[in-house]
C-alpha positions as CSV (number, residue, x, y, z in Angstrom):
1,X,-19.8,2.1,23.4
2,X,-21.5,-1.3,24.5
3,X,-22.6,-4.7,23.0
4,X,-24.1,-7.4,25.3
5,X,-23.0,-6.0,28.4
6,X,-19.9,-5.0,27.9
7,X,-18.0,-1.8,29.6
8,X,-18.8,1.7,28.9
9,X,-16.3,3.7,28.1
10,X,-17.6,7.2,29.8
11,X,-16.9,10.6,28.2
12,X,-15.9,13.3,29.9
13,X,-17.8,16.3,30.9
14,X,-18.0,18.8,27.5
15,X,-16.8,16.1,25.1
16,X,-18.0,16.6,21.3
17,X,-21.6,14.4,21.6
18,X,-24.1,14.3,24.2
19,X,-23.5,18.1,26.1
20,X,-24.6,20.1,23.1
21,X,-28.0,21.8,24.1
22,X,-30.5,21.0,21.1
23,X,-32.3,24.3,19.5
24,X,-35.1,24.0,16.6
25,X,-32.3,25.2,14.5
26,X,-30.7,21.9,14.6
27,X,-33.1,20.2,12.3
28,X,-33.4,22.3,9.4
29,X,-33.2,18.7,7.0
30,X,-29.1,19.2,6.1
31,X,-25.8,18.3,8.5
32,X,-24.0,21.3,9.0
33,X,-20.4,21.1,8.4
34,X,-19.7,21.6,12.2
35,X,-21.9,18.8,13.2
36,X,-20.3,16.7,10.9
37,X,-16.4,17.4,12.0
38,X,-18.3,17.3,15.4
39,X,-18.9,13.3,14.4
40,X,-15.2,13.2,13.1
41,X,-13.8,14.6,16.2
42,X,-16.2,11.9,17.9
43,X,-14.9,9.1,15.7
44,X,-11.0,10.1,16.8
45,X,-11.8,8.7,20.8
46,X,-9.7,6.0,21.1
47,X,-11.8,3.4,21.7
48,X,-12.2,3.9,17.6
49,X,-9.1,2.8,16.9
50,X,-8.7,-0.1,18.9
51,X,-8.4,-3.5,17.1
52,X,-9.9,-5.8,19.3
53,X,-13.4,-3.3,19.1
54,X,-14.2,-5.0,16.1
55,X,-14.4,-8.5,17.4
56,X,-16.4,-6.8,20.2
57,X,-18.6,-5.2,17.8
58,X,-19.5,-7.5,15.5
59,X,-20.3,-10.6,17.7
60,X,-22.5,-8.7,20.5
61,X,-26.3,-9.9,19.8
62,X,-27.5,-6.2,21.3
63,X,-24.7,-2.9,20.9
64,X,-25.5,0.6,22.1
65,X,-23.8,3.9,21.7
66,X,-23.9,5.4,24.2
67,X,-22.5,8.8,25.2
68,X,-23.2,11.0,28.5
69,X,-27.1,10.3,29.3
70,X,-27.5,9.4,25.5
71,X,-28.4,5.9,24.6
72,X,-29.2,5.0,21.1
73,X,-28.9,1.6,19.3
74,X,-25.4,1.2,16.9
75,X,-27.8,0.6,14.0
76,X,-29.4,4.0,14.6
77,X,-26.3,5.6,15.3
78,X,-24.6,4.0,12.0
79,X,-27.4,5.7,10.0
80,X,-27.3,9.1,11.5
81,X,-23.9,9.3,10.4
82,X,-24.3,7.9,6.8
83,X,-26.9,11.0,6.5
84,X,-24.4,13.3,8.2
85,X,-21.9,12.2,6.0
86,X,-24.6,12.8,2.5
87,X,-26.2,15.3,3.8
88,X,-23.2,17.9,4.9
89,X,-22.0,20.4,2.1
90,X,-18.8,19.8,2.1
91,X,-18.7,16.0,4.4
92,X,-17.1,14.2,0.7
93,X,-14.6,16.8,0.1
94,X,-10.9,16.2,0.6
95,X,-9.0,13.4,1.3
96,X,-11.4,10.3,2.5
97,X,-8.6,9.0,5.8
98,X,-10.7,10.6,8.2
99,X,-14.2,8.5,7.1
100,X,-12.5,5.3,6.2
101,X,-9.7,5.1,9.0
102,X,-10.4,3.4,12.3
103,X,-12.7,0.5,12.9
104,X,-16.4,2.2,12.8
105,X,-17.0,2.0,9.0
106,X,-15.6,-1.3,8.8
107,X,-16.9,-2.8,12.0
108,X,-20.2,-1.7,11.7
109,X,-20.4,-3.4,7.7
110,X,-18.8,-6.5,9.0
111,X,-21.4,-6.4,11.9
112,X,-24.6,-5.6,8.9
113,X,-22.9,-8.3,6.5
114,X,-22.7,-11.0,9.3
115,X,-26.3,-10.3,10.8
116,X,-27.0,-10.9,6.8
117,X,-25.3,-13.8,6.7
118,X,-27.4,-15.2,10.1
119,X,-30.6,-14.0,8.3
120,X,-30.3,-14.6,4.9
121,X,-31.4,-18.1,2.9
122,X,-28.8,-17.4,-0.2
123,X,-24.9,-17.0,0.8
124,X,-23.9,-14.1,1.9
125,X,-19.8,-13.4,0.8
126,X,-17.8,-12.9,4.3
127,X,-14.5,-11.4,4.4
128,X,-11.6,-13.9,5.0
129,X,-8.4,-12.6,6.8
130,X,-6.9,-10.9,4.3
131,X,-10.0,-9.2,3.4
132,X,-10.2,-8.3,7.5
133,X,-6.5,-7.1,7.6
134,X,-7.1,-4.4,5.2
135,X,-9.4,-2.2,5.8
136,X,-8.2,-2.7,10.1
137,X,-5.2,-2.1,9.4
138,X,-4.7,1.4,10.7
139,X,-6.1,0.5,14.1
140,X,-4.1,0.0,16.8
141,X,-3.0,-2.8,19.3
142,X,-0.5,-2.9,22.2
143,X,1.0,-6.2,21.2
144,X,1.2,-6.2,17.3
145,X,0.4,-9.8,17.3
146,X,-3.2,-8.9,18.3
147,X,-3.7,-7.0,14.4
148,X,-3.6,-10.8,13.6
149,X,-5.3,-12.5,16.3
150,X,-7.9,-10.0,17.3
151,X,-9.8,-10.7,13.9
152,X,-9.5,-14.6,13.7
153,X,-12.9,-15.1,15.5
154,X,-14.3,-13.1,12.5
155,X,-13.3,-15.4,9.6
156,X,-15.9,-18.0,8.0
157,X,-15.5,-21.1,10.5
158,X,-14.6,-23.5,7.4
159,X,-11.5,-21.3,6.4
160,X,-10.8,-20.5,10.4
161,X,-10.6,-24.8,10.6
162,X,-8.5,-24.9,7.0
163,X,-5.9,-21.8,8.3
164,X,-5.5,-23.6,11.4
165,X,-3.9,-20.1,12.7
166,X,-3.6,-20.7,16.8
167,X,-2.7,-17.3,18.6
168,X,0.5,-17.9,20.0
169,X,2.2,-14.8,22.4
170,X,5.5,-16.6,23.1
171,X,5.6,-16.7,19.3
172,X,7.7,-13.0,17.3
173,X,5.7,-11.0,15.6
174,X,7.9,-11.8,12.7
175,X,7.2,-15.2,13.2
176,X,3.2,-14.2,13.6
177,X,3.3,-12.0,10.0
178,X,4.9,-14.8,8.3
179,X,3.0,-17.3,9.1
180,X,-0.5,-15.4,8.6
181,X,1.0,-14.7,5.1
182,X,1.9,-18.3,4.1
183,X,-1.4,-19.3,5.6
184,X,-3.3,-16.1,3.7
185,X,-1.8,-17.3,0.2
186,X,-2.1,-21.2,0.2
187,X,-5.8,-21.0,2.1
188,X,-6.6,-18.5,-1.0
189,X,-4.1,-19.6,-3.9
190,X,-3.4,-15.9,-5.1
191,X,-0.9,-13.3,-4.9
192,X,-3.6,-10.8,-3.6
193,X,-1.5,-10.2,-0.2
194,X,1.9,-8.8,-2.7
195,X,-0.8,-5.9,-3.9
196,X,-0.8,-4.5,0.0
197,X,1.2,-1.1,0.3
198,X,4.3,-1.8,2.1
199,X,4.7,0.1,5.2
200,X,7.7,0.4,7.2
201,X,7.4,1.6,11.2
202,X,10.0,4.0,11.9
203,X,8.9,2.4,16.0
204,X,9.2,-0.9,15.4
205,X,11.6,-2.4,13.2
206,X,11.0,-5.7,11.8
207,X,13.1,-8.6,10.1
208,X,10.9,-9.2,7.7
209,X,10.7,-10.6,4.1
210,X,9.5,-8.1,1.8
211,X,6.7,-9.9,0.7
212,X,4.9,-10.3,3.7
213,X,3.3,-6.8,4.8
214,X,3.8,-5.3,8.3
215,X,0.6,-5.3,9.8
216,X,1.9,-3.1,12.8
217,X,1.8,0.5,11.1
218,X,-0.1,2.2,8.4
219,X,1.9,5.7,8.1
220,X,-0.9,8.9,8.0
221,X,-1.1,9.9,5.3
222,X,-0.8,6.8,3.0
223,X,-1.8,6.0,-0.1
224,X,-4.3,4.0,-1.0
225,X,-5.3,1.1,-2.4
226,X,-4.6,1.3,-5.7
227,X,-7.0,-2.1,-6.4
228,X,-9.6,0.5,-4.7
229,X,-11.2,-2.3,-2.9
230,X,-14.3,-2.5,-1.3
231,X,-15.0,-5.7,-0.3
232,X,-18.8,-7.6,-1.4
233,X,-19.0,-7.8,2.7
234,X,-19.2,-3.8,3.3
235,X,-22.2,-3.5,0.5
236,X,-25.6,-5.4,0.0
237,X,-25.1,-6.8,-3.5
238,X,-28.3,-7.5,-3.8
239,X,-29.6,-3.6,-4.1
240,X,-25.7,-2.6,-5.7
241,X,-24.6,-5.0,-7.5
242,X,-22.3,-3.3,-9.5
243,X,-18.6,-4.4,-8.4
244,X,-16.6,-1.3,-6.3
245,X,-13.0,-2.8,-6.9
246,X,-11.2,-2.6,-9.6
247,X,-11.0,-6.3,-11.7
248,X,-7.6,-6.3,-12.4
249,X,-6.7,-9.1,-14.4
250,X,-2.9,-8.6,-15.5
251,X,-1.9,-12.0,-15.0
252,X,-4.9,-13.4,-18.1
253,X,-6.9,-16.3,-16.9
254,X,-4.0,-17.6,-14.5
255,X,-6.2,-16.3,-11.4
256,X,-4.5,-19.1,-9.5
257,X,-1.0,-20.1,-8.2
258,X,0.7,-22.7,-6.2
259,X,3.9,-20.5,-5.0
260,X,6.6,-22.2,-3.6
261,X,8.2,-21.5,0.1
262,X,11.6,-22.2,-0.2
263,X,12.7,-22.9,4.2
264,X,10.5,-20.2,5.5
265,X,11.4,-16.9,3.8
266,X,11.6,-17.0,0.3
267,X,8.9,-17.5,-1.9
268,X,9.2,-18.4,-4.8
269,X,6.8,-17.5,-7.5
270,X,6.5,-18.6,-11.6
271,X,6.2,-15.3,-13.5
272,X,8.9,-12.8,-15.8
273,X,10.2,-9.3,-15.5
274,X,8.3,-7.7,-18.1
275,X,9.7,-3.9,-18.1
276,X,11.9,-1.5,-16.2
277,X,11.5,1.8,-15.4
278,X,13.4,4.3,-17.4
279,X,11.5,8.1,-16.4
280,X,10.2,9.1,-12.8
281,X,8.7,12.0,-11.3
282,X,8.1,13.0,-7.5
283,X,5.7,11.7,-5.5
284,X,2.4,13.0,-5.6
285,X,1.5,14.6,-2.7
286,X,-1.3,17.0,-0.5
287,X,-0.9,18.9,2.7
288,X,-3.1,17.7,5.7
289,X,-5.3,20.4,6.9
290,X,-9.1,20.7,7.5
291,X,-11.5,22.6,8.9
292,X,-10.6,22.4,12.4
293,X,-6.7,22.3,12.1
294,X,-8.1,25.8,10.0
295,X,-10.0,27.1,13.4
296,X,-7.0,25.8,16.1
297,X,-4.3,27.3,14.6
298,X,-6.8,31.0,13.7
299,X,-6.1,31.9,17.3
300,X,-3.3,34.1,17.3
301,X,-2.0,35.8,14.0
302,X,1.4,33.9,13.7
303,X,-0.5,30.8,14.1
304,X,-2.7,31.3,11.2
305,X,0.2,33.0,9.1
306,X,2.0,29.8,9.2
307,X,-0.7,27.4,8.8
308,X,-1.7,29.1,5.5
309,X,1.8,29.3,4.5
310,X,2.5,25.7,4.8
311,X,-0.9,24.6,3.4
312,X,-0.5,27.2,0.7
313,X,3.4,26.0,-0.3
314,X,1.6,22.5,0.1
315,X,-0.7,22.6,-2.3
316,X,1.4,24.3,-4.6
317,X,3.9,20.9,-4.8
318,X,0.8,19.4,-5.8
319,X,0.5,21.3,-8.5
320,X,3.6,21.7,-9.5
321,X,4.4,17.8,-9.6
322,X,1.1,17.3,-11.8
323,X,2.1,19.5,-14.4
324,X,5.4,17.5,-14.6
325,X,3.3,14.5,-14.6
326,X,1.3,15.7,-17.2
327,X,4.7,17.1,-19.1
328,X,5.8,13.3,-18.9
329,X,2.2,11.9,-19.9
330,X,2.2,14.2,-23.1
331,X,5.6,13.1,-24.5
332,X,5.0,13.8,-28.5
333,X,7.8,10.2,-28.6
334,X,4.9,8.2,-27.3
335,X,1.9,9.5,-28.9
336,X,0.2,7.3,-30.1
337,X,0.4,5.2,-27.0
338,X,1.8,1.2,-27.2
339,X,-2.3,0.4,-26.8
340,X,-3.2,2.5,-30.0
341,X,-4.8,5.0,-28.1
342,X,-3.6,8.9,-27.9
343,X,-1.2,10.4,-25.3
344,X,-4.5,11.9,-24.0
345,X,-6.8,8.9,-23.1
346,X,-3.8,7.0,-22.0
347,X,-2.7,9.7,-19.1
348,X,-6.6,10.2,-18.6
349,X,-6.7,6.3,-17.5
350,X,-3.0,6.3,-15.8
351,X,-4.7,9.2,-13.3
352,X,-7.5,7.3,-12.7
353,X,-6.1,4.2,-12.3
354,X,-8.4,2.6,-15.0
355,X,-11.7,3.9,-13.6
356,X,-12.1,5.7,-17.2
357,X,-12.6,2.5,-19.1
358,X,-14.9,0.8,-16.4
359,X,-16.7,3.6,-14.7
360,X,-18.4,6.8,-14.9
361,X,-15.9,8.9,-15.5
362,X,-15.4,10.5,-19.0
363,X,-13.0,11.6,-20.8
364,X,-14.8,15.1,-20.8
365,X,-13.9,15.2,-17.3
366,X,-10.6,15.0,-17.7
367,X,-10.2,17.5,-20.1
368,X,-12.2,19.8,-17.5
369,X,-9.4,18.6,-15.2
370,X,-6.8,19.2,-16.9
371,X,-7.7,23.3,-17.3
372,X,-6.8,23.3,-13.8
373,X,-3.8,22.8,-14.8
374,X,-3.4,26.0,-16.8
375,X,-2.1,28.8,-14.9
376,X,0.1,26.7,-12.8
377,X,1.4,25.6,-16.5
378,X,1.9,29.1,-17.5
379,X,4.0,30.4,-14.2
380,X,6.0,27.3,-14.0
381,X,7.4,28.3,-17.6
382,X,8.0,31.9,-16.1
383,X,9.8,30.4,-13.3
384,X,11.9,28.2,-15.9
385,X,12.4,31.3,-18.2
386,X,14.6,32.8,-15.3
387,X,12.7,33.6,-12.3
388,X,15.1,31.7,-9.8
389,X,15.1,34.0,-7.4
390,X,11.2,33.4,-6.6
391,X,12.9,30.5,-4.9
392,X,9.7,28.1,-3.5
393,X,7.4,31.3,-3.3
394,X,6.2,30.9,-6.2
395,X,4.4,27.7,-4.9
396,X,2.0,30.5,-3.0
397,X,0.5,31.9,-6.5
398,X,0.7,29.0,-8.3
399,X,-1.9,27.1,-5.2
400,X,-3.6,29.8,-5.6
401,X,-3.8,30.0,-9.4
402,X,-4.9,26.2,-9.5
403,X,-7.0,26.5,-6.6
404,X,-9.1,29.4,-8.1
405,X,-9.5,27.5,-11.5
406,X,-10.8,24.4,-9.9
407,X,-13.3,26.1,-8.4
408,X,-14.1,27.9,-11.1
409,X,-14.8,24.6,-13.2
410,X,-16.6,23.4,-10.2
411,X,-16.7,19.2,-11.3
412,X,-14.4,17.2,-8.7
413,X,-15.2,13.9,-10.3
414,X,-12.1,13.3,-12.5
415,X,-10.3,15.0,-9.3
416,X,-11.4,12.3,-6.6
417,X,-10.3,9.5,-8.9
418,X,-7.1,10.6,-8.6
419,X,-7.2,9.8,-5.2
420,X,-5.1,6.5,-6.2
421,X,-2.3,8.4,-7.3
422,X,-1.8,9.9,-4.3
423,X,1.6,9.0,-2.2
424,X,2.9,7.5,-5.2
425,X,5.3,8.1,-8.8
426,X,4.6,8.7,-12.4
427,X,6.7,7.2,-14.7
428,X,7.4,5.9,-17.9
429,X,8.8,2.1,-18.6
430,X,11.8,1.4,-21.3
431,X,9.2,0.2,-23.2
432,X,7.1,3.5,-23.4
433,X,4.3,1.9,-20.6
434,X,2.7,4.5,-18.5
435,X,2.5,3.9,-14.9
436,X,1.5,4.3,-11.2
437,X,4.2,3.3,-9.2
438,X,5.0,3.1,-5.0
439,X,7.1,5.8,-4.2
440,X,9.9,4.2,-2.9
441,X,10.5,2.9,-6.9
442,X,13.6,4.1,-8.9
443,X,14.7,4.7,-12.4
444,X,15.5,0.8,-13.6
445,X,13.6,-1.0,-10.8
446,X,12.0,-3.8,-12.8
447,X,8.3,-4.3,-13.3
448,X,7.4,-7.9,-13.0
449,X,3.9,-10.0,-13.8
450,X,3.3,-13.2,-11.6
451,X,1.1,-15.9,-11.8
452,X,-1.8,-15.6,-10.0
453,X,-1.3,-11.9,-9.3
454,X,-3.9,-9.2,-10.0
455,X,-1.5,-5.9,-10.6
456,X,1.8,-5.8,-11.8
457,X,4.7,-5.6,-8.8
458,X,7.7,-3.5,-9.0
459,X,11.2,-5.0,-7.8
460,X,14.7,-4.5,-6.5
461,X,17.2,-6.8,-7.6
462,X,19.0,-8.4,-4.8
463,X,22.2,-10.3,-5.9
464,X,19.9,-13.5,-7.9
465,X,16.7,-12.9,-5.7
466,X,14.3,-10.2,-5.3
467,X,13.1,-7.6,-3.3
468,X,9.1,-6.5,-3.7
469,X,8.4,-2.7,-3.6
470,X,4.9,-2.9,-3.4
471,X,2.1,-2.9,-6.8
472,X,2.4,-1.0,-10.1
473,X,-0.6,0.1,-12.6
474,X,0.8,-0.1,-15.7
475,X,-1.9,0.7,-18.3
476,X,-2.2,-1.6,-20.9
477,X,-1.5,-4.8,-19.3
478,X,-3.8,-4.5,-16.7
479,X,-6.3,-7.3,-18.5
480,X,-4.0,-9.7,-19.1
481,X,-3.1,-7.8,-22.6
482,X,1.1,-8.7,-22.1
483,X,0.7,-11.9,-20.0
484,X,2.5,-14.7,-21.6
485,X,2.7,-18.0,-19.6
486,X,5.4,-19.3,-22.2
487,X,7.6,-16.6,-20.9
488,X,7.1,-17.8,-16.9
489,X,10.5,-18.4,-14.8
490,X,11.0,-18.9,-11.5
491,X,11.6,-15.7,-9.4
492,X,12.8,-15.3,-5.9
493,X,11.2,-12.7,-3.7
494,X,13.4,-12.1,-0.3
C-alpha cells in the first residue's frame, strides 16, 4: 500500500491477491465465499495491523493499493471490498471481529471523512482522540506509547491545541496512558472513556489506575463495545441520518461533569451506588472457527476430528449458557419487571442491550430466536434428571440440536443483536434489575451511576475507595429513569 510516494510492501509470489488467474467465471455478479475469505486473508497482512498506517493513509493526498503487478486507487479498492462484503453469501454471518478489526475499515472511513471536511461547506464531524482510540485499539505498535502518539496528527487542530499532548518517549507507558485519559476527560467533560472495556495485557503488566484504559492490548476474542459505537465520522450523515450508536443517558440530563483529580491516580466523581449483584450466570462465549480454520484442519482425519469436537463442544457451552440466562431472566418472581414490562419484554431488551426499543428488532423476532433454545432446554432437563454420566459429551448433541433449530428458523436478526452480550455475564441485582455486566464481575459487586456517564458502571470496593470493573447495561435505568442528583456523593476511583 502506498500514498504520496511511500514505500510499498511487495507481496510474495503466490500471495492471496494479485496472483490468481482471471477467468470469465469470476464475473458472475456476486462475490464467492472463497473470494471474500481471500480478501480477509489479504487484510490480515502485517501492514494492515500497524497503528501508524492510519496516519499514513489518512494524510496522504493520493493513496493506491498495490499487490504484485496490480495497482488501483485506494477508494476503488475499498469499494470493491464493500461490494464483496455485501454480495458474498456468507460474508455477514458470524462474529464481526474479522471485519471490524484491523485498520482497513476505520482508516478508510476516516480518510473519507477528512476528505468531506476539506471539500464541504458544512460542518463535518471528525473524531476526537477517544473516538480514534476505540476503533484502533486492536492495532499493533512496537512501542505501546504509539497507540496514542500515532493518532495525535489526526485529531482536529482546536482539540490538539487544547489537549497539548506532545509525544514524549522519555515518559513511561503508564504516564502516557494516564496523561491521555486525564486530557480526554477534561477536554470532553464526559466520562465516555470509562465505558471502555477493561483488558489486562498478559505480555505487558502496567501499573495503571483502573479508570485508565490499557490501550496496548485487546484480547481476541473480546466483547464488542456495549455502546455499539459507530462514530459519526464513519458514515455520511447526509445520506444516513439515523444514529448508529445507542443513545444511553443513564445520568439523565447530566451529560457533562467536572471530576476532580486527586494527586495523579485518584479520580473523584459525583455519583451513587444504585444496586449490587445478587445472582449471576456464566460468561457467554462462542467457539472460534471459520471456513478457513475448517479447511486448514481437513487435511487429516485427526485434525478434522479435533477441530469439529472443539467446535461442537464450544457451541454446546454457548447454548447451555443461553438456557441458564433464560432461566435467570424468566424467573416468575420478577414478572412483571420493575418497569411494568413482562419478563419476556425485559429479557428481549436486555439481550439486545436496548436495541429492541429503538431499533428494527421486534418481539416477534425475539420469540423466533427463543425457539432455538427449545431442544437444548429439553436435553439439559434430561441431564439434570440423572444423565450425569454423559459428562461434557452431552454438549455435542446440545450444539447439534441448537444449530438445526437455528437453521430451520432462518431469521438471524435478533441473534445478531446479541453480539453485545458475548464475553459478558447476565446478572440479577438485589432490587431485581436485569443487567449485562463485564466477565470479571462477581456477586456482590455494586453498580453505580455517575454524573456525565452514559452507562452504569460496575465497581469493586477497596477500603474506602473503588476499582472500576467496566460498563454495564441495566434494563430500566439506561435513559435516566433511576437518576437522582440529590443522592450524589463523592466516589473515588483508583
